[in-house]
Steps between C-alpha positions, in 0.01 A plus 500: 500500500123518525339246733121470480354338812148361496374565855224238485621335821433821696151558359283191498254404771669162534858626536501862617438421871717186499868419474513553123361851542753581772784349299409692183473833675816468707714361216392776263553765770860384533548482122380859477754603766783313323400576140790736426472598133252221427165620374231320702144493366210357699199340328167499686185302425220751536243226547614534863441874493534587869815297551649628173432859599661448840810342346522775237483773763762329717756453222419837349699644789822321408485443124496758218175613347377250245675203661168343600261383228163329510339230290159339509400154383163328452385409847479128577219410737627165627822343621735279305425618147736301272734680259265403215207686658389787273541771762850384588602496133357847454678617815829365369463693173417823682778476757759403237404814312529704821844355573612564142415867537740522794790345300655326801832321512371283785145395588467373858180325609462510876244218498392270217232313692237772536194323363211648696218726379645810338856373534747461217785258441678462163440165337858507368719775643786402271298622198490857628714766327799552727870414479461298816187352653522441871266367771503447875451138610347476847433129513369205303318346793195386296737282297657366821155416644281447192240298691440797730495778245446357151215254541274709273577440130441868422725623781764240416504587129519873560768478766714250313484706179608812686777314682625349174527848348758585768751271331500731195557822692852635454579556867326380816549657842431244772422620851698212652744231401226247569269669249788513252569127532128422465488692170804310374361165616132538414513720190838416354615862523863551396691564826681791330169677443374508857664674795416512868446860607356401840269733690467716808248635748365851536700732726193551716561153643744587779544465878268727697481602862150386599371641828299281733193708435541464123569127540174457688313700239650292217412174666148621555471610137630165377291302744787342698518492880841350571842464330455374147667318214427647161463376141423729203389323184252461221219252523599249235583144597878509449521779762427216741278685751390167639866412545543815710206394719635144524844626600352726766284216631809278529657718769491376859161594646627733771722686251229519237251646749745784566477612138253561222549443127412808296431419136498812281314387190183568303248222566126476467288448809449137398876444467565662840245272661664200330844594632364554850337159490821343373699661785245380753532147366871518583428614855574869449309728734213701345697826523829339397456587130432859393435577132497857368510652153505839334799627701690791346879512488539742791300277730681193368838655589380567854366148541828352377682713759262374767482125434732254670581296193419488129447159342484423128389142419433559128550199276650701213594861427626715220692719744352510850449871559312472835805331655726786395249758624497332841881481510529872419276571798732299724241225547643151557404268215454128446433401140438196283808355334402499131511693171641852547481517878864390563615792285355733767530289815847356459510350852404134511390525864230747394355281226275194525340236284129592484419132447675402825290673764665330796848624407361843416325520837830432678659802328197716572496401868871575534455851362199571721674384817842657433479879513876539446474296181215719380712810561782340300265411215354852509844662467605252232181564302552877497854462365408227254214709361743782415635284219163524323439846359296628209807687382684167471210341310461799267875513437504129415206549265657798322840330482338188353325710236823683412703179488241310299475772238879510469562126513234406249551809284126557494425710191329834529135491414471685174228756434390293202448200727261682728136404478324823424137604493447360149625160612291506815186586305556205267573257783193611694284474189624145432424395858156659497419339166549154648321573828135583420413515871708819516289683240315706758828609662681637194448858617655420838799334333560803279476725806756278677737528205473876467547541875806275503697624199731789592411814311848540356487164330280618217568871503870564558672235290541581133543190287732426210319225308766310306391306192644146513233340279713328236767391748226347717355311205818375332831571667749413226789663691552758226689820568177697526354251745816518706447877522134445599589252774796687640365855491178384665696308763720801571193722537348242734805506724539876493210708368575835335388675817326402826157603368529307172387136499618299196255226396563245226186466289353300217296700248183419313330747266261618772647360822817500708590203721759464774759225464616425857691191390744731317680527836556126489624479141720809530608523863458144620232603751162345560211708366272674748136459408340414169479693173227761511359764266649842565279803516679811379567762765592864490840565339572135415774493234502218243852402394489306173826315556424171321500420127128541438552593135185346356260567788602857583227671298236281667583645842347835408217463761764447769699801383189716517426370850850587618471850357160555661659421836780749441763239420753469218578247228875436486635270228843340483675516161761227455621584149396626158658214308178396320467857373867561418610148400185317384703255293637329812160448666259211482221517247221726618697649785585837339136576421379384843774684684439820306127486580592452868758778495262749340229410755749528788619841382139618464360357830792535740573785733860384515730270303800356680776335295759246607790717383575856402576378149147362464359824644691696235378268225143528631503879508640513147245245378202684656611833360598377155178303458296771673326238712196634687553524875359687795653843567782474751581135428778408740795291381735335748756224517669260739766232485410139564643314794773246460466283811358167386580293806152530657360152548798325336770507767407162649431313175739302282551567128401241242755226447566591132575857605747375757671286237519782245688726738718224639723557200881513466471798265337842542122521454335813363129527572216686328174540693172588329217362287628356174365752248631695200562837664715345775708357217633189667579385147770768495653347814504156340670639188766667711569183698517290184773740385677453836474121484635506143803690634556243771375717785361257761196679643136404560178687421195449720160643403232530769153597382171356390422432135365823347367590157645491150794288619394150392788471254747630758363263766545204264850619425582512871371151572677345201827685551802275543596691816152473657528347845879546487604861455153624405205485740141623498274492806149607404328416831745658745382655826660777703716251688647377171567856385672576830723197460582601143593854600714372786699259285520682167816663367290793378147584391413578139222739397473508120162673455435748221226662713390479864285677750748468785765229496425310818775237456762779505384621839446149637847387396664813640322451833658157518842639410506368143632703205277567201577519127213668320389658174539875484139622519379802703320314774800270558720810531247639750509186713856380445667840505878476527477161664431288190687411179323591174514374141330634183137391462454199268873439442583133574866540408533796737340297777741210437796737513366658817475158667855413387631828636314435822655154535844649432450754777498797265153615606363561848150566634416631847158373616506757781447775240183340361155620612383222728197601694321263731130442443445701817686787327281455193179514704629798695573682176151424367356630827701821468366549150137417579463664841778759526482657156839382370380477140742521206287711269143631471343519153257781427 
């Protein structure tokens, strides 16, 4: 499992020195230690160059080479840029492309609210290419106190949009149960998609032996002259610094004068003067309040070991890290009873209501006067803090990721779904085209893209461009289109080799376009990105899999482009029926097909047939007609897959299909387009003979209306047995075919000519016997597992059915060739990329 972790929370000016920065670093450190066989990749925003370099050097010691990658986005110059801001949209496109190049299973964002100059936060993390998108939730305090934090329309809109995007992320990791419940309550997050992984404090926070001399030096450095109470916090209003001053001022005068209140926070000179004045108005002595900032962790640990008591009057927290840091140092604590604080301080006697200063002051006075109680609280705090470790948090995070992937069966991100450099170029161009103010920064944007896209993304992956043009335009569910859909899907799920990326494409005479929605129509997955024009790369192969008979010759410019890049043209040959049996084809088809075949033979580097029988016919045809072809033309073959359950397992068949097979007598089914060469008319003749002999059997035809069968179609519809013992379903889907195979007595294949014989393999896969005409390709597919009758002989077919009903004939589906579509794609891959060709023509 590859987990890509965006380290934004450890890099930005706003978060790196604060709790988010500490949390990010410590959590990832523990995940690195516990990674096992997980492949961790760290993503760094190089807009914060110094911090990114420091992080890269630190993790370079514990992670393999190449595990740290860098991206760069257009630099925002102001806070609170909304997701619609041009630079944020451009940043999203660039970082999505960077992530795609890493092909992660999991993408973890350590902070989604980094909106300062040079920062980056995805507008919609759920749109990024990963099996599982995941984000850490620290708090939603601006939504709890909107009047304090969201009074500006710009700030409110940006924050609310980012917060709303959390509800679409696959898995959220909350740093406390309080933060988890807030996400459920305020954002409507599904409780199953958010887990509490808690938090911990750095190991450097621990009890120390402080000498008297060092104590004096510390007090002098901090500006305190007597025992002191301590509060470490930020400067924003919900941290309740004034509440700390008010609480201190509420102590009895003689007790208060024995102590000082040390506030460790970053305040301006004006704010310090305001707090001093406020304290004085409450009767606090001029030296009673000491305010210091810019203290490093080492000094902070020593001060915590030196102070008498640590108070924490915050009005709301995401976790409450300073409390835990104090407890680890053995410092007695007294904390506000709200939000996440009870999860850390689980003793009611050590919590207070910050809005009830009188009651809080009673608890504070008791702790200051009772040294034995403070020793008890100190010992309790050290033991309680041991329950919070970064190993525990990391283990919970990794377990949640593992469990979520398994429980929700998150699909693997397919190579074809990855946004690549072509897609990124198009997306950037579209954004720039609508943002004229960015015209003078196009060069910078291009530089950002080139810096951010991993080198291997364009160079190492060889692409197999699969033509799906006709199937994209009109999917009539023909046999050929089934091959197109299923082979492409199988390649998507398992490419021919790790360095081959299959991509479904739509062709125009001079252009190739991606079709990302093919994943939705074929695999039931949402598309990633939009269609984009594909620029040919070195060694791209073009696989002409679809039935582009008429347009093939117009793709000559594309073929030349592929060849110039060192790629190959591979064309799939389904059959030679229009050449060998023109009388059974629709008007115009033989001429069109022959033109296509001659062009395919001339232009292709390789021809791959859907059976060995077709390959033999093709070789004979090329040689007998002396068709021009390139020297060393490769001929190969594969067998089609026979698993048709994809996408149909959870759907119900049509009601008429259900009725047809809910029959008291045996039903024989024939699957395939109604056309002369499949000779369904022969099947009807045979069953009319059976009915005339009193044999009570049904015939069911499944296939769309083809060509040159108008008279036969009329005959079917007007037949006295139609709707009784004779059925025709011309609009059946795979689910209907599956139901027919499951409930049929046997499957009939009466063709005089075929390219493969897919119904034989499909029926055998579902354990159904097959009775088929004795043609070479049916022998190739059916082998010793099918029952055969002479081609075109209705009486012989009727006798065969009678013998079957009497138990005189047996068929063993296990002996029939019944590849899966994965087998078919694997075989094609072996032919194309491992040299397993059938014959090479000089």
